[in-house]
MIDOZA-111361 format. One record per residue (C-alpha): residue in one letter; residue number from 0; x, y, z. Coordinates in steps of 0.25 Angstrom, whole numbers. Example, Ala and Ser with C-alpha at 12.3 -4.5 7.8 and 13.67 -1.06 7.14 Angstrom:
REM MIDOZA-111361
{residu:a num:0 px:49 py:-18 pz:31}
{residu:s num:1 px:55 py:-4 pz:29}
REM end
This chain:
REM MIDOZA-111361
{residu:x num:0 px:99 py:165 pz:492}
{residu:x num:1 px:95 py:155 pz:503}
{residu:x num:2 px:82 py:153 pz:496}
{residu:x num:3 px:89 py:151 pz:483}
{residu:x num:4 px:98 py:140 pz:489}
{residu:x num:5 px:87 py:133 pz:495}
{residu:x num:6 px:78 py:133 pz:482}
{residu:x num:7 px:90 py:128 pz:474}
{residu:x num:8 px:93 py:117 pz:485}
{residu:x num:9 px:79 py:112 pz:484}
{residu:x num:10 px:78 py:112 pz:469}
{residu:x num:11 px:91 py:104 pz:469}
{residu:x num:12 px:85 py:95 pz:480}
{residu:x num:13 px:73 py:91 pz:472}
{residu:x num:14 px:80 py:90 pz:459}
{residu:x num:15 px:89 py:79 pz:465}
{residu:x num:16 px:76 py:72 pz:471}
{residu:x num:17 px:70 py:73 pz:457}
{residu:x num:18 px:82 py:66 pz:451}
{residu:x num:19 px:81 py:55 pz:462}
{residu:x num:20 px:66 py:54 pz:459}
{residu:x num:21 px:69 py:51 pz:445}
{residu:x num:22 px:77 py:39 pz:449}
{residu:x num:23 px:66 py:35 pz:459}
{residu:x num:24 px:56 py:35 pz:448}
{residu:x num:25 px:65 py:26 pz:440}
{residu:x num:26 px:64 py:16 pz:452}
{residu:x num:27 px:49 py:16 pz:450}
{residu:x num:28 px:51 py:13 pz:436}
{residu:x num:29 px:60 py:1 pz:439}
{residu:x num:30 px:49 py:-4 pz:450}
{residu:x num:31 px:38 py:-3 pz:439}
{residu:x num:32 px:46 py:-10 pz:429}
{residu:x num:33 px:50 py:-21 pz:439}
{residu:x num:34 px:36 py:-24 pz:443}
{residu:x num:35 px:30 py:-23 pz:429}
{residu:x num:36 px:40 py:-34 pz:424}
{residu:x num:37 px:41 py:-41 pz:437}
{residu:x num:38 px:34 py:-54 pz:431}
{residu:x num:39 px:42 py:-53 pz:418}
{residu:x num:40 px:53 py:-63 pz:422}
{residu:x num:41 px:63 py:-66 pz:411}
{residu:x num:42 px:63 py:-80 pz:406}
{residu:x num:43 px:73 py:-86 pz:395}
{residu:x num:44 px:66 py:-87 pz:382}
{residu:x num:45 px:73 py:-101 pz:379}
{residu:x num:46 px:83 py:-110 pz:386}
{residu:x num:47 px:97 py:-115 pz:380}
{residu:x num:48 px:97 py:-129 pz:375}
{residu:x num:49 px:112 py:-129 pz:377}
{residu:x num:50 px:117 py:-120 pz:388}
{residu:x num:51 px:127 py:-109 pz:383}
{residu:x num:52 px:141 py:-107 pz:389}
{residu:x num:53 px:142 py:-97 pz:400}
{residu:x num:54 px:155 py:-89 pz:405}
{residu:x num:55 px:154 py:-85 pz:420}
{residu:x num:56 px:163 py:-73 pz:422}
{residu:x num:57 px:167 py:-70 pz:437}
{residu:x num:58 px:174 py:-56 pz:437}
{residu:x num:59 px:183 py:-57 pz:450}
{residu:x num:60 px:191 py:-46 pz:457}
{residu:x num:61 px:196 py:-49 pz:472}
{residu:x num:62 px:184 py:-57 pz:476}
{residu:x num:63 px:191 py:-67 pz:486}
{residu:x num:64 px:179 py:-68 pz:495}
{residu:x num:65 px:168 py:-72 pz:484}
{residu:x num:66 px:175 py:-77 pz:472}
{residu:x num:67 px:175 py:-92 pz:477}
{residu:x num:68 px:160 py:-91 pz:480}
{residu:x num:69 px:158 py:-85 pz:466}
{residu:x num:70 px:166 py:-96 pz:458}
{residu:x num:71 px:159 py:-107 pz:467}
{residu:x num:72 px:145 py:-102 pz:463}
{residu:x num:73 px:149 py:-101 pz:448}
{residu:x num:74 px:154 py:-115 pz:449}
{residu:x num:75 px:140 py:-120 pz:454}
{residu:x num:76 px:132 py:-113 pz:442}
{residu:x num:77 px:123 py:-123 pz:436}
{residu:x num:78 px:129 py:-123 pz:422}
{residu:x num:79 px:136 py:-133 pz:413}
{residu:x num:80 px:151 py:-132 pz:416}
{residu:x num:81 px:155 py:-133 pz:402}
{residu:x num:82 px:146 py:-121 pz:399}
{residu:x num:83 px:152 py:-113 pz:410}
{residu:x num:84 px:165 py:-104 pz:409}
{residu:x num:85 px:169 py:-97 pz:422}
{residu:x num:86 px:178 py:-85 pz:421}
{residu:x num:87 px:184 py:-80 pz:434}
{residu:x num:88 px:188 py:-66 pz:430}
{residu:x num:89 px:198 py:-63 pz:441}
{residu:x num:90 px:205 py:-49 pz:443}
{residu:x num:91 px:208 py:-52 pz:457}
{residu:x num:92 px:221 py:-47 pz:464}
{residu:x num:93 px:219 py:-55 pz:477}
{residu:x num:94 px:216 py:-69 pz:482}
{residu:x num:95 px:204 py:-69 pz:473}
{residu:x num:96 px:213 py:-73 pz:462}
{residu:x num:97 px:218 py:-86 pz:468}
{residu:x num:98 px:203 py:-89 pz:472}
{residu:x num:99 px:199 py:-88 pz:458}
{residu:x num:100 px:210 py:-96 pz:453}
{residu:x num:101 px:207 py:-107 pz:463}
{residu:x num:102 px:192 py:-107 pz:460}
{residu:x num:103 px:195 py:-107 pz:445}
{residu:x num:104 px:203 py:-120 pz:446}
{residu:x num:105 px:193 py:-126 pz:455}
{residu:x num:106 px:182 py:-124 pz:445}
{residu:x num:107 px:190 py:-129 pz:434}
{residu:x num:108 px:192 py:-142 pz:442}
{residu:x num:109 px:177 py:-143 pz:442}
{residu:x num:110 px:176 py:-142 pz:427}
{residu:x num:111 px:173 py:-127 pz:425}
{residu:x num:112 px:178 py:-119 pz:414}
{residu:x num:113 px:185 py:-108 pz:422}
{residu:x num:114 px:193 py:-96 pz:417}
{residu:x num:115 px:201 py:-88 pz:427}
{residu:x num:116 px:205 py:-74 pz:422}
{residu:x num:117 px:214 py:-66 pz:431}
{residu:x num:118 px:216 py:-51 pz:426}
{residu:x num:119 px:228 py:-43 pz:432}
{residu:x num:120 px:223 py:-31 pz:425}
{residu:x num:121 px:209 py:-27 pz:429}
{residu:x num:122 px:206 py:-19 pz:417}
{residu:x num:123 px:191 py:-16 pz:417}
{residu:x num:124 px:189 py:-23 pz:430}
{residu:x num:125 px:176 py:-32 pz:430}
{residu:x num:126 px:172 py:-28 pz:416}
{residu:x num:127 px:187 py:-30 pz:411}
{residu:x num:128 px:187 py:-44 pz:418}
{residu:x num:129 px:173 py:-48 pz:411}
{residu:x num:130 px:178 py:-43 pz:398}
{residu:x num:131 px:191 py:-51 pz:399}
{residu:x num:132 px:184 py:-63 pz:402}
{residu:x num:133 px:175 py:-62 pz:390}
{residu:x num:134 px:187 py:-65 pz:381}
{residu:x num:135 px:187 py:-79 pz:386}
{residu:x num:136 px:173 py:-81 pz:390}
{residu:x num:137 px:167 py:-94 pz:383}
{residu:x num:138 px:153 py:-93 pz:387}
{residu:x num:139 px:142 py:-87 pz:379}
{residu:x num:140 px:137 py:-80 pz:391}
{residu:x num:141 px:144 py:-73 pz:402}
{residu:x num:142 px:139 py:-74 pz:417}
{residu:x num:143 px:146 py:-64 pz:426}
{residu:x num:144 px:147 py:-65 pz:441}
{residu:x num:145 px:154 py:-56 pz:451}
{residu:x num:146 px:162 py:-62 pz:462}
{residu:x num:147 px:151 py:-60 pz:473}
{residu:x num:148 px:140 py:-67 pz:466}
{residu:x num:149 px:135 py:-81 pz:468}
{residu:x num:150 px:127 py:-87 pz:456}
{residu:x num:151 px:117 py:-97 pz:458}
{residu:x num:152 px:119 py:-111 pz:451}
{residu:x num:153 px:107 py:-109 pz:441}
{residu:x num:154 px:110 py:-95 pz:437}
{residu:x num:155 px:115 py:-98 pz:423}
{residu:x num:156 px:103 py:-106 pz:420}
{residu:x num:157 px:94 py:-95 pz:425}
{residu:x num:158 px:101 py:-85 pz:415}
{residu:x num:159 px:106 py:-92 pz:403}
{residu:x num:160 px:94 py:-96 pz:396}
{residu:x num:161 px:90 py:-81 pz:394}
{residu:x num:162 px:101 py:-81 pz:384}
{residu:x num:163 px:93 py:-89 pz:374}
{residu:x num:164 px:88 py:-75 pz:369}
{residu:x num:165 px:100 py:-71 pz:361}
{residu:x num:166 px:97 py:-56 pz:364}
{residu:x num:167 px:99 py:-58 pz:379}
{residu:x num:168 px:113 py:-53 pz:383}
{residu:x num:169 px:113 py:-53 pz:399}
{residu:x num:170 px:106 py:-59 pz:410}
{residu:x num:171 px:107 py:-53 pz:424}
{residu:x num:172 px:103 py:-60 pz:437}
{residu:x num:173 px:99 py:-53 pz:450}
{residu:x num:174 px:109 py:-52 pz:461}
{residu:x num:175 px:106 py:-58 pz:475}
{residu:x num:176 px:113 py:-54 pz:488}
{residu:x num:177 px:121 py:-65 pz:495}
{residu:x num:178 px:124 py:-56 pz:507}
{residu:x num:179 px:112 py:-47 pz:508}
{residu:x num:180 px:110 py:-49 pz:523}
{residu:x num:181 px:124 py:-46 pz:527}
{residu:x num:182 px:121 py:-32 pz:531}
{residu:x num:183 px:111 py:-20 pz:529}
{residu:x num:184 px:120 py:-15 pz:518}
{residu:x num:185 px:119 py:-28 pz:510}
{residu:x num:186 px:104 py:-29 pz:512}
{residu:x num:187 px:103 py:-15 pz:507}
{residu:x num:188 px:112 py:-18 pz:495}
{residu:x num:189 px:103 py:-29 pz:492}
{residu:x num:190 px:91 py:-20 pz:491}
{residu:x num:191 px:99 py:-10 pz:482}
{residu:x num:192 px:103 py:-21 pz:473}
{residu:x num:193 px:89 py:-28 pz:472}
{residu:x num:194 px:83 py:-15 pz:468}
{residu:x num:195 px:92 py:-15 pz:456}
{residu:x num:196 px:93 py:-30 pz:453}
{residu:x num:197 px:78 py:-34 pz:456}
{residu:x num:198 px:70 py:-21 pz:451}
{residu:x num:199 px:79 py:-13 pz:441}
{residu:x num:200 px:85 py:-25 pz:434}
{residu:x num:201 px:72 py:-32 pz:433}
{residu:x num:202 px:64 py:-20 pz:429}
{residu:x num:203 px:74 py:-16 pz:418}
{residu:x num:204 px:76 py:-30 pz:413}
{residu:x num:205 px:62 py:-34 pz:412}
{residu:x num:206 px:57 py:-21 pz:406}
{residu:x num:207 px:67 py:-20 pz:395}
{residu:x num:208 px:76 py:-9 pz:400}
{residu:x num:209 px:91 py:-11 pz:401}
{residu:x num:210 px:97 py:-17 pz:413}
{residu:x num:211 px:111 py:-20 pz:417}
{residu:x num:212 px:120 py:-33 pz:420}
{residu:x num:213 px:123 py:-31 pz:435}
{residu:x num:214 px:138 py:-35 pz:433}
{residu:x num:215 px:136 py:-49 pz:438}
{residu:x num:216 px:126 py:-61 pz:439}
{residu:x num:217 px:122 py:-60 pz:425}
{residu:x num:218 px:126 py:-67 pz:412}
{residu:x num:219 px:129 py:-61 pz:398}
{residu:x num:220 px:129 py:-66 pz:384}
{residu:x num:221 px:143 py:-64 pz:380}
{residu:x num:222 px:140 py:-59 pz:366}
{residu:x num:223 px:131 py:-48 pz:373}
{residu:x num:224 px:143 py:-43 pz:381}
{residu:x num:225 px:152 py:-43 pz:368}
{residu:x num:226 px:141 py:-36 pz:360}
{residu:x num:227 px:139 py:-25 pz:370}
{residu:x num:228 px:154 py:-22 pz:369}
{residu:x num:229 px:159 py:-30 pz:381}
{residu:x num:230 px:163 py:-27 pz:395}
{residu:x num:231 px:168 py:-12 pz:396}
{residu:x num:232 px:174 py:-6 pz:408}
{residu:x num:233 px:172 py:9 pz:407}
{residu:x num:234 px:162 py:8 pz:418}
{residu:x num:235 px:161 py:2 pz:432}
{residu:x num:236 px:148 py:-5 pz:428}
{residu:x num:237 px:152 py:-14 pz:416}
{residu:x num:238 px:140 py:-22 pz:418}
{residu:x num:239 px:130 py:-10 pz:416}
{residu:x num:240 px:138 py:-5 pz:405}
{residu:x num:241 px:138 py:-18 pz:397}
{residu:x num:242 px:123 py:-20 pz:400}
{residu:x num:243 px:119 py:-7 pz:393}
{residu:x num:244 px:128 py:-9 pz:381}
{residu:x num:245 px:123 py:-23 pz:379}
{residu:x num:246 px:108 py:-19 pz:380}
{residu:x num:247 px:110 py:-8 pz:371}
{residu:x num:248 px:115 py:-18 pz:361}
{residu:x num:249 px:102 py:-25 pz:362}
{residu:x num:250 px:105 py:-36 pz:372}
{residu:x num:251 px:94 py:-41 pz:382}
{residu:x num:252 px:97 py:-42 pz:397}
{residu:x num:253 px:89 py:-51 pz:406}
{residu:x num:254 px:88 py:-49 pz:421}
{residu:x num:255 px:84 py:-61 pz:430}
{residu:x num:256 px:79 py:-55 pz:443}
{residu:x num:257 px:76 py:-69 pz:449}
{residu:x num:258 px:89 py:-75 pz:446}
{residu:x num:259 px:98 py:-71 pz:458}
{residu:x num:260 px:113 py:-71 pz:459}
{residu:x num:261 px:118 py:-69 pz:473}
{residu:x num:262 px:129 py:-59 pz:476}
{residu:x num:263 px:136 py:-52 pz:487}
{residu:x num:264 px:133 py:-38 pz:492}
{residu:x num:265 px:144 py:-29 pz:497}
{residu:x num:266 px:143 py:-30 pz:512}
{residu:x num:267 px:150 py:-17 pz:515}
{residu:x num:268 px:147 py:-3 pz:512}
{residu:x num:269 px:160 py:0 pz:505}
{residu:x num:270 px:158 py:-12 pz:496}
{residu:x num:271 px:144 py:-8 pz:492}
{residu:x num:272 px:149 py:7 pz:490}
{residu:x num:273 px:160 py:2 pz:481}
{residu:x num:274 px:150 py:-7 pz:473}
{residu:x num:275 px:140 py:5 pz:472}
{residu:x num:276 px:150 py:15 pz:467}
{residu:x num:277 px:155 py:6 pz:456}
{residu:x num:278 px:141 py:3 pz:451}
{residu:x num:279 px:136 py:17 pz:452}
{residu:x num:280 px:149 py:23 pz:445}
{residu:x num:281 px:148 py:12 pz:434}
{residu:x num:282 px:133 py:14 pz:432}
{residu:x num:283 px:136 py:29 pz:430}
{residu:x num:284 px:148 py:26 pz:421}
{residu:x num:285 px:139 py:17 pz:412}
{residu:x num:286 px:128 py:28 pz:412}
{residu:x num:287 px:138 py:38 pz:406}
{residu:x num:288 px:143 py:27 pz:396}
{residu:x num:289 px:129 py:21 pz:392}
{residu:x num:290 px:118 py:32 pz:394}
{residu:x num:291 px:122 py:39 pz:381}
{residu:x num:292 px:122 py:27 pz:372}
{residu:x num:293 px:109 py:22 pz:378}
{residu:x num:294 px:102 py:35 pz:375}
{residu:x num:295 px:108 py:36 pz:361}
{residu:x num:296 px:103 py:22 pz:358}
{residu:x num:297 px:90 py:17 pz:352}
{residu:x num:298 px:86 py:11 pz:365}
{residu:x num:299 px:71 py:13 pz:369}
{residu:x num:300 px:70 py:25 pz:378}
{residu:x num:301 px:65 py:17 pz:390}
{residu:x num:302 px:78 py:10 pz:390}
{residu:x num:303 px:86 py:22 pz:389}
{residu:x num:304 px:78 py:29 pz:400}
{residu:x num:305 px:80 py:16 pz:409}
{residu:x num:306 px:95 py:16 pz:406}
{residu:x num:307 px:96 py:30 pz:410}
{residu:x num:308 px:89 py:28 pz:423}
{residu:x num:309 px:98 py:16 pz:426}
{residu:x num:310 px:111 py:22 pz:422}
{residu:x num:311 px:109 py:35 pz:429}
{residu:x num:312 px:103 py:29 pz:442}
{residu:x num:313 px:116 py:31 pz:450}
{residu:x num:314 px:115 py:46 pz:447}
{residu:x num:315 px:105 py:46 pz:458}
{residu:x num:316 px:116 py:45 pz:468}
{residu:x num:317 px:121 py:59 pz:464}
{residu:x num:318 px:107 py:64 pz:466}
{residu:x num:319 px:106 py:58 pz:480}
{residu:x num:320 px:119 py:65 pz:484}
{residu:x num:321 px:113 py:78 pz:480}
{residu:x num:322 px:101 py:75 pz:488}
{residu:x num:323 px:109 py:73 pz:500}
{residu:x num:324 px:115 py:87 pz:498}
{residu:x num:325 px:102 py:93 pz:495}
{residu:x num:326 px:93 py:86 pz:505}
{residu:x num:327 px:95 py:96 pz:517}
{residu:x num:328 px:80 py:99 pz:521}
{residu:x num:329 px:85 py:112 pz:527}
{residu:x num:330 px:87 py:117 pz:513}
{residu:x num:331 px:73 py:114 pz:509}
{residu:x num:332 px:61 py:123 pz:511}
{residu:x num:333 px:49 py:117 pz:519}
{residu:x num:334 px:41 py:107 pz:511}
{residu:x num:335 px:27 py:111 pz:507}
{residu:x num:336 px:16 py:101 pz:503}
{residu:x num:337 px:18 py:104 pz:489}
{residu:x num:338 px:32 py:101 pz:488}
{residu:x num:339 px:30 py:88 pz:496}
{residu:x num:340 px:19 py:83 pz:487}
{residu:x num:341 px:25 py:87 pz:474}
{residu:x num:342 px:40 py:84 pz:477}
{residu:x num:343 px:43 py:77 pz:490}
{residu:x num:344 px:33 py:66 pz:489}
{residu:x num:345 px:35 py:63 pz:474}
{residu:x num:346 px:51 py:63 pz:476}
{residu:x num:347 px:49 py:54 pz:488}
{residu:x num:348 px:41 py:44 pz:480}
{residu:x num:349 px:51 py:45 pz:468}
{residu:x num:350 px:63 py:42 pz:477}
{residu:x num:351 px:61 py:35 pz:490}
{residu:x num:352 px:49 py:28 pz:487}
{residu:x num:353 px:54 py:23 pz:474}
{residu:x num:354 px:67 py:17 pz:481}
{residu:x num:355 px:58 py:10 pz:491}
{residu:x num:356 px:49 py:4 pz:480}
{residu:x num:357 px:61 py:0 pz:472}
{residu:x num:358 px:68 py:-8 pz:482}
{residu:x num:359 px:55 py:-14 pz:487}
{residu:x num:360 px:52 py:-19 pz:473}
{residu:x num:361 px:66 py:-25 pz:473}
{residu:x num:362 px:64 py:-33 pz:486}
{residu:x num:363 px:51 py:-38 pz:482}
{residu:x num:364 px:58 py:-42 pz:469}
{residu:x num:365 px:69 py:-50 pz:476}
{residu:x num:366 px:61 py:-55 pz:488}
{residu:x num:367 px:48 py:-62 pz:485}
{residu:x num:368 px:45 py:-63 pz:500}
{residu:x num:369 px:38 py:-50 pz:506}
{residu:x num:370 px:45 py:-53 pz:519}
{residu:x num:371 px:59 py:-52 pz:512}
{residu:x num:372 px:57 py:-40 pz:504}
{residu:x num:373 px:50 py:-32 pz:516}
{residu:x num:374 px:63 py:-36 pz:524}
{residu:x num:375 px:72 py:-31 pz:513}
{residu:x num:376 px:65 py:-18 pz:510}
{residu:x num:377 px:66 py:-14 pz:525}
{residu:x num:378 px:81 py:-10 pz:521}
{residu:x num:379 px:75 py:0 pz:512}
{residu:x num:380 px:79 py:12 pz:521}
{residu:x num:381 px:93 py:7 pz:522}
{residu:x num:382 px:94 py:6 pz:507}
{residu:x num:383 px:89 py:20 pz:505}
{residu:x num:384 px:99 py:25 pz:515}
{residu:x num:385 px:111 py:17 pz:508}
{residu:x num:386 px:107 py:22 pz:495}
{residu:x num:387 px:108 py:36 pz:500}
{residu:x num:388 px:121 py:33 pz:507}
{residu:x num:389 px:127 py:27 pz:494}
{residu:x num:390 px:125 py:40 pz:487}
{residu:x num:391 px:139 py:46 pz:490}
{residu:x num:392 px:146 py:33 pz:485}
{residu:x num:393 px:137 py:31 pz:473}
{residu:x num:394 px:136 py:46 pz:469}
{residu:x num:395 px:152 py:46 pz:469}
{residu:x num:396 px:151 py:35 pz:459}
{residu:x num:397 px:142 py:43 pz:450}
{residu:x num:398 px:151 py:55 pz:450}
{residu:x num:399 px:163 py:47 pz:447}
{residu:x num:400 px:157 py:41 pz:435}
{residu:x num:401 px:152 py:54 pz:430}
{residu:x num:402 px:166 py:60 pz:432}
{residu:x num:403 px:172 py:48 pz:424}
{residu:x num:404 px:180 py:44 pz:436}
{residu:x num:405 px:186 py:30 pz:433}
{residu:x num:406 px:187 py:19 pz:444}
{residu:x num:407 px:190 py:5 pz:446}
{residu:x num:408 px:180 py:-6 pz:447}
{residu:x num:409 px:179 py:-8 pz:462}
{residu:x num:410 px:174 py:-21 pz:466}
{residu:x num:411 px:164 py:-23 pz:477}
{residu:x num:412 px:171 py:-31 pz:489}
{residu:x num:413 px:164 py:-45 pz:491}
{residu:x num:414 px:165 py:-53 pz:504}
{residu:x num:415 px:158 py:-66 pz:501}
{residu:x num:416 px:154 py:-75 pz:513}
{residu:x num:417 px:160 py:-66 pz:523}
{residu:x num:418 px:149 py:-65 pz:534}
{residu:x num:419 px:155 py:-56 pz:545}
{residu:x num:420 px:155 py:-41 pz:543}
{residu:x num:421 px:169 py:-41 pz:550}
{residu:x num:422 px:174 py:-50 pz:538}
{residu:x num:423 px:169 py:-41 pz:528}
{residu:x num:424 px:175 py:-29 pz:534}
{residu:x num:425 px:189 py:-36 pz:535}
{residu:x num:426 px:188 py:-42 pz:521}
{residu:x num:427 px:199 py:-38 pz:511}
{residu:x num:428 px:190 py:-32 pz:500}
{residu:x num:429 px:186 py:-17 pz:502}
{residu:x num:430 px:178 py:-8 pz:494}
{residu:x num:431 px:185 py:5 pz:490}
{residu:x num:432 px:183 py:17 pz:500}
{residu:x num:433 px:179 py:31 pz:495}
{residu:x num:434 px:176 py:45 pz:501}
{residu:x num:435 px:161 py:43 pz:500}
{residu:x num:436 px:160 py:39 pz:515}
{residu:x num:437 px:164 py:53 pz:519}
{residu:x num:438 px:153 py:59 pz:511}
{residu:x num:439 px:143 py:49 pz:517}
{residu:x num:440 px:147 py:53 pz:531}
{residu:x num:441 px:145 py:68 pz:527}
{residu:x num:442 px:131 py:65 pz:521}
{residu:x num:443 px:128 py:57 pz:534}
{residu:x num:444 px:132 py:69 pz:543}
{residu:x num:445 px:124 py:78 pz:534}
{residu:x num:446 px:111 py:70 pz:534}
{residu:x num:447 px:113 py:68 pz:549}
{residu:x num:448 px:112 py:83 pz:550}
{residu:x num:449 px:100 py:83 pz:541}
{residu:x num:450 px:93 py:73 pz:549}
{residu:x num:451 px:95 py:81 pz:562}
{residu:x num:452 px:91 py:93 pz:555}
{residu:x num:453 px:78 py:86 pz:550}
{residu:x num:454 px:75 py:82 pz:565}
{residu:x num:455 px:77 py:96 pz:570}
{residu:x num:456 px:68 py:102 pz:559}
{residu:x num:457 px:57 py:91 pz:560}
{residu:x num:458 px:59 py:86 pz:546}
{residu:x num:459 px:53 py:73 pz:548}
{residu:x num:460 px:50 py:71 pz:533}
{residu:x num:461 px:64 py:72 pz:529}
{residu:x num:462 px:71 py:65 pz:541}
{residu:x num:463 px:70 py:51 pz:536}
{residu:x num:464 px:76 py:55 pz:522}
{residu:x num:465 px:87 py:62 pz:529}
{residu:x num:466 px:90 py:51 pz:539}
{residu:x num:467 px:90 py:41 pz:527}
{residu:x num:468 px:102 py:49 pz:521}
{residu:x num:469 px:109 py:50 pz:534}
{residu:x num:470 px:108 py:35 pz:536}
{residu:x num:471 px:112 py:32 pz:522}
{residu:x num:472 px:125 py:40 pz:522}
{residu:x num:473 px:128 py:34 pz:536}
{residu:x num:474 px:126 py:20 pz:532}
{residu:x num:475 px:135 py:21 pz:520}
{residu:x num:476 px:146 py:29 pz:527}
{residu:x num:477 px:146 py:20 pz:539}
{residu:x num:478 px:146 py:7 pz:530}
{residu:x num:479 px:158 py:13 pz:522}
{residu:x num:480 px:166 py:16 pz:534}
{residu:x num:481 px:162 py:5 pz:544}
{residu:x num:482 px:175 py:-3 pz:540}
{residu:x num:483 px:183 py:7 pz:546}
{residu:x num:484 px:177 py:5 pz:560}
{residu:x num:485 px:183 py:-6 pz:569}
{residu:x num:486 px:175 py:-19 pz:571}
{residu:x num:487 px:171 py:-16 pz:586}
{residu:x num:488 px:164 py:-4 pz:581}
{residu:x num:489 px:156 py:-11 pz:571}
{residu:x num:490 px:154 py:-23 pz:580}
{residu:x num:491 px:160 py:-33 pz:570}
{residu:x num:492 px:173 py:-37 pz:577}
{residu:x num:493 px:176 py:-52 pz:575}
{residu:x num:494 px:186 py:-62 pz:580}
{residu:x num:495 px:198 py:-63 pz:571}
{residu:x num:496 px:195 py:-72 pz:559}
{residu:x num:497 px:199 py:-72 pz:544}
{residu:x num:498 px:190 py:-65 pz:534}
{residu:x num:499 px:182 py:-75 pz:526}
{residu:x num:500 px:188 py:-78 pz:513}
{residu:x num:501 px:202 py:-72 pz:515}
REM end
């Protein structure tokens, strides 16, 4: 009976690893497509003789720390005022409402066409606000910016001329990171995002695969949104949903890797987890909604396969949780050289090495100086640990989507120019808490036991991997609960002073 249990355990273990390896092999595909098309930079086929009118939509909900910065940056965009409509789509319930009204009046005094729309009923959340704004949008093109973004003055000129091609429906710019150097957490978040924004989006766009609008820092042709059925709010990722519906209608999307729109990263763990939970759950909801229509369509098979890999990518978090349960080396028979050569080494290259090369490629893509990308890639072990530690939070999101559990659109708290860690901890906005830290602590303790067991057994090959899991769960659990610790424990005690922006 013991032999049967061990054999079953090992079979399940390697099936999970093979599943993770499939996603690892997809990373190699993205790396290959990125380098293959790296010199194929998009250029507009022509230029407008007369610039078209653009509506800038600013969906806002309780953004008192950053909304002034956003509106100020929008007012500095280099585009004729008579061709620019600014819509402040404000669903706020706090001081943000007064700030929006004040800023709208100020811009009107400067000659801008500003429409302030305040909704009391947040039906559809962000998607509902965007949909509501479409009714009075006068621009032929819709430029969308979230509250924590700071557009550069030339951004519309960098994008608008691509629309001289009547088949182009959306242009997406790459996100920059205003506060990347704030902490180790924000540095690693930047690494995560650069992988998606610099490698995946570029590879998909330039190779003719489907890719998605990232929810902000992009511009849509209004008729493209309407033709695709408009903003729908049956998923938490309305941007991903609309992107697939529009491309299935035949609209072209263009990704501009070299046009950067700076944005703020969540500086605290709970904010990051809240953001990741929403993105993960929404992507699985979109997967359930769109994967069937994609495969029933007449799209080329290569696009269908890439869409499947893209929309199912977050299922890897469930595999990672299963791996955490199955990884106990005491349940595995001793490794012979045959298993090592045929299974362990290939799986290692398909999983761990693919991750390293993927994020190395991303840093080379965004940092032309070798000194810069070498410095950034030194955070790769922390990235791997954080990805493991986030498996509970994101795996929970996957299960909620699969079970059809509905949830509100939970905004990610933003803090603007608050520099001090103490200020961020005292800030009014907080991410929603969950039971996930309890499981993260349990897994930390479990892997602490496995690390000690590996030391006792002399399992030096498996020790680094077990330690990576141990550190990952500790990092995420500690980051989630550190706000409960007093300032003197964290070393962040400050003299009494007002929180910036309040």
